[in-house]
Steps between C-alpha positions, in 0.01 A plus 500: 500500500675566166419322174788252530397392851136473391581277201727280713237467772232414244727245329590334832133473595406347163780243522406408858133470406576257217727292726259484794190434290651225285606313814168531686243480219419137426182295465631240746548765769156652424329162553698424819410838656134455400485164680671647805254790512198271480634295791583819694148642461338170595728413795582759766802302616665489157835685489577624144862570595568125472412497129830514302344699213361767735681830540567550873378860499177400321442215744551737795251745345239220467535421868468870596193533275331204669584635847353839398176324402515597133227324298676334204174470304412870480663825394442861601268665248391828661717795619571472873620858544283805545507766225700729728757230577528407136543863397783539752676189363470632147645833609803333661565297187403758238849518346541125458141469370566771242828347379354149492192616310712652225704182463197270508355687202799380295441138603120505521439338161752224575352434846139484379578296187697239695226469764703642793368697798733780617505625862687768694496442881610723783700340782183429703343305213263769368439469123593841357464413131323219317523437122342207309173307506420139597126536466468166316677299770316405819520604783601837348183546292322736745751786494754659271719706740650431841640851558477603865492145639746390770635169368763424763614170647246561779208509254603281202786295640807411294543728194793608285488862619478403870817290468660774290453747786622250758809380305576833323570333163317390182269205558318263266228263625373195315121470511466250788751696713228765553307444820166598343359229272368770263860575389634144488483482117696823440866597504574823690820707469577780747787751515576757774515877439754669728538863597825699498606343830455144372182436702220305331198726472288322235476183294408436138317174420409326172253210535439271200147405402380176663616190313202279415707182533841391624760698301750334269871511588581744216212728606645528851855551381400767245223681691684544832824675399330759279248616762772521768734690267225745404409559867858557615570721199207725584598508868851620419356756257261634766782531753703693247209728411435577869861594552476728198192670640672565836819641350426873451855602421514274191136529398567592135757230420315237702176568316687438176630173642146412603394532136789276397401244762142494374626439148724222625209342682287522185776321313524244781128440464536446125793266559300303755213464253744387231658245731157379614407440136830324445429265791150431370649421161758259644274197429488598133877565471609202712872522412528873420668727753343837588732756665436867586807725520548866583670752272853384591416130462450402866242222541185612685268205432556151362272202434577133588601410142755782493636387837557156346673656197736707719532219759419738786280504808248782538702682765816479288342646185358834617738792434746285302583667170378307196820584310698277738355193328587584140807336350599817314411867531126525430305773321189418703504812723560727202213343304264534797571874503373544143132516607398212272456125521781293354633144481866400523692174528764477773710226661468457876780338701357346818698253708756462223234391248424723201156511342357727233172677579262716304415802720189710441544851650198708606605841645308642800436872440444757771144628459601861560852552368481227231847389609582129514488379861584140416389210282323167504712224342370168367763229456440215253738231378633603157440145385127551563494697174482157344320608187782741412773249579322218321441708189870577484586133535225371273371270774128537553296211635196511270368148541302323770388140538182589311714558188630140496282312250457123500248219473738236634403366843858424610617845399217659699627315806842658441335843492318432829830393656669821385213704649556336839873561478438866412359563848829390659806729523737210418716479187343322201671306222310467169615217274400465136615501141549827311172655395281321758417823685740511795502881516122502465482287814754724676298814424179332616664396829631855550159658437344256744759565775619863473323680210598845634872417502745503208557198273861480385580238234854392414595248227822343627573344160469825304720710731876525430700305758713800600196726557261268681633580850467879459156459342376288790668675793560850363818702537634810671620797296848457353511126567626426150563665165175615344305493830253781562641763732211477747493120496208283406266271696487138391194294412490347850499844661227619263293194597460641854150414621424292190627207290832416335455257208819324389433323169739231373660475845693195382720729288618709796880478544613281792702778665192725511277227642677528837433876515134447415470230767632737765255772391211252529609386846572844651248705299766766450729597213815698442550695179809439289765734640293563812603465864165468679224245472139604442193317626264395221159337527404313183351171383704288255352298214747306286434314174696252293464265204789288622522206739654685795511190716712321239717812468558486875621140466737605220631793713364753252260659753538560874311250711428747784359756255286234332333405827458867593330571166279192494323546834185499288508379140252503213550286189336625181436218249586549130220581258513153340408348838194722557236298316271708282663832598679519163170529312341716771790745516546520121138610462542746789813659349333536157188655649694734728737620223221561247292695754795731568553557127129532424517210251257222423580191706589200275430141596768232510442241228506126588830438319670790679359385834652158440841656434471712815411197715783284359770761544694469829533878566850511651455875550173434688235771542721783373570309178131412454401866534756610240390222262136611524596862430687380191198295387258792542727728296535250211140383462305679228147366505341198659649287777862467597663222294829313548677731254415794732704343782874567540723272289667336799160353602442355155850354477485335842148363474570358150867397482661416164426147386694316230328300228426172680474286184829627371660474837405136534717415194790720603790421721517691832818670385317637194216639715749725679609665176488879547364561154208265562423656838513848346264400219252349746514817710432722197204285391351509850542877524337553161207281609433710814551822308248389237782525240547870585876546467545805735330317792690179431827691493412652838422155645835364373691810605653561158462775240243481220770490228669206673169315524420563130841360407460188716149436366654495155797282606276240666240521222217572743177614341309786660 
């Protein structure tokens, strides 16, 4: 057998093992066979061939075992051959024992670590080799080796090796398929070893350690294929080695090939260990694909997540070349050959849908030659690098519901409502005046629902009308003048797995509202200049300070989009309607700002508090925070006074009043005289500025020289 035939035979066996095992290994089948066996052992008339989950050959073996009088509750523990008979058997099988021993040494650590027992049987059922120890598992605690025992169907009933000899093909038995109860919690894999004439002369068997409880579905589906692949791989290797030993004319070249085969098997062992670890890590990397490829890029192993990414079945994936799935020519194979770990970003085209993935490459090095024999690839959505994307877009969700400060009972009920809505995947509409904290609520909802995903914020009012579509949906390279050559993903695409926050949604152009509606309904987008749609999973939160319902009536906003956005809605009240929150928040902002600056925290004087309470705060919380920062920066010593507050607060809380006694004697037409109104305004400003001309000029919005001149014209003392 030349190298090409050997590799093809090994590859075919591995593919068949995966296909057969995945179909037969299931918890439901395990439980059904276990019930059937219990009924079979308790009722002599029970026919297991009627059970749909039973393999017909296994059922027939059970019946033969019962007819032979095999005791299902005991196993053979002591050698049942004389020393002379055993010595003769060993002599007849010396070559296969020698070859198998050398191979087992390479896999010994793997077998022992994983809790397997390894057996080599001759065709009469004699155990020629035994590797592994089950000393801690009854009923195997009284002995460590079974070498020399005849464990045939006549003595131990249905076993993997007995069926392997009968059917002349690899066999895998679920625990309850064994006739002996002692093995009904283990999975056994057997593979035949043939001589040069194709006759089966021995069988290799790997038996898993007894499972202490019913196995989980993933355990069955992961444990079975690997043990069967390892067994069949070793069987093919032994056959090849035997043929090498019996070929005298090509002894030199075949010995060299034997060394190559051993190295390949060592690499196969390392690959199996890597894939085993990848399967164990699947629960931690839920949506990350793990694929093992050989040096030319052919897939050798693949986990369930990667199958979902490539939209393949297990039997379709093995031996497909990974480069088939890349949209453009990939540098992956070249990077894997550089003997070092690396990370690249590539676009996969599967089923006509293109997605970008971040691929971590871990080369598999040959232990002896140090050449690269393949690589382990880990596929992650590019959008999962949310921190990088968010930093570029300036959209980081820093706030949670714990950061929303209030003493108002009604406002607390609004917060509780938003918390309940956060647990739902539905769209949310946040309604409130500017400065009430709509984005704060949006970030809190995001961090409650999908904190690991990206948070992409878009202000529809601040974005130029002609750019808003490309910013939201992205564009392909060369779509328009000035476009990046490689294209650019839009905010919706970058929100994959997270939240898209559309602020000031009422300012979105009507023609774009229809496109957004379709994206919300289909959960897919098409870039500007693109030809294919892309599936996107995101949660939308919209915010507005306008009356959208009234805009719908006036045909300024689409009705269907309004109802799609407002599945769940939260109304944030203005600051003036939140009771004592004005005082509470003003003190909080002063304290928080001074602590950051390391300054002494001033108190708010009674007169200033009165001004703060009377003011209506049209800019809401944002305006209050800015006003308190201004006050802290203008106060010198003592408490904050009215003059430390911004001028617009003073002007609105104390509007200009004309002289009432004079006004009572004047005609209404005289009261509207501009000169009189201007004089009254100057006098009021001078009063609040304590006759300090620069401050009064600032209040009036005129220059100091102009104010000095008008003071003189109106004969106002100061």
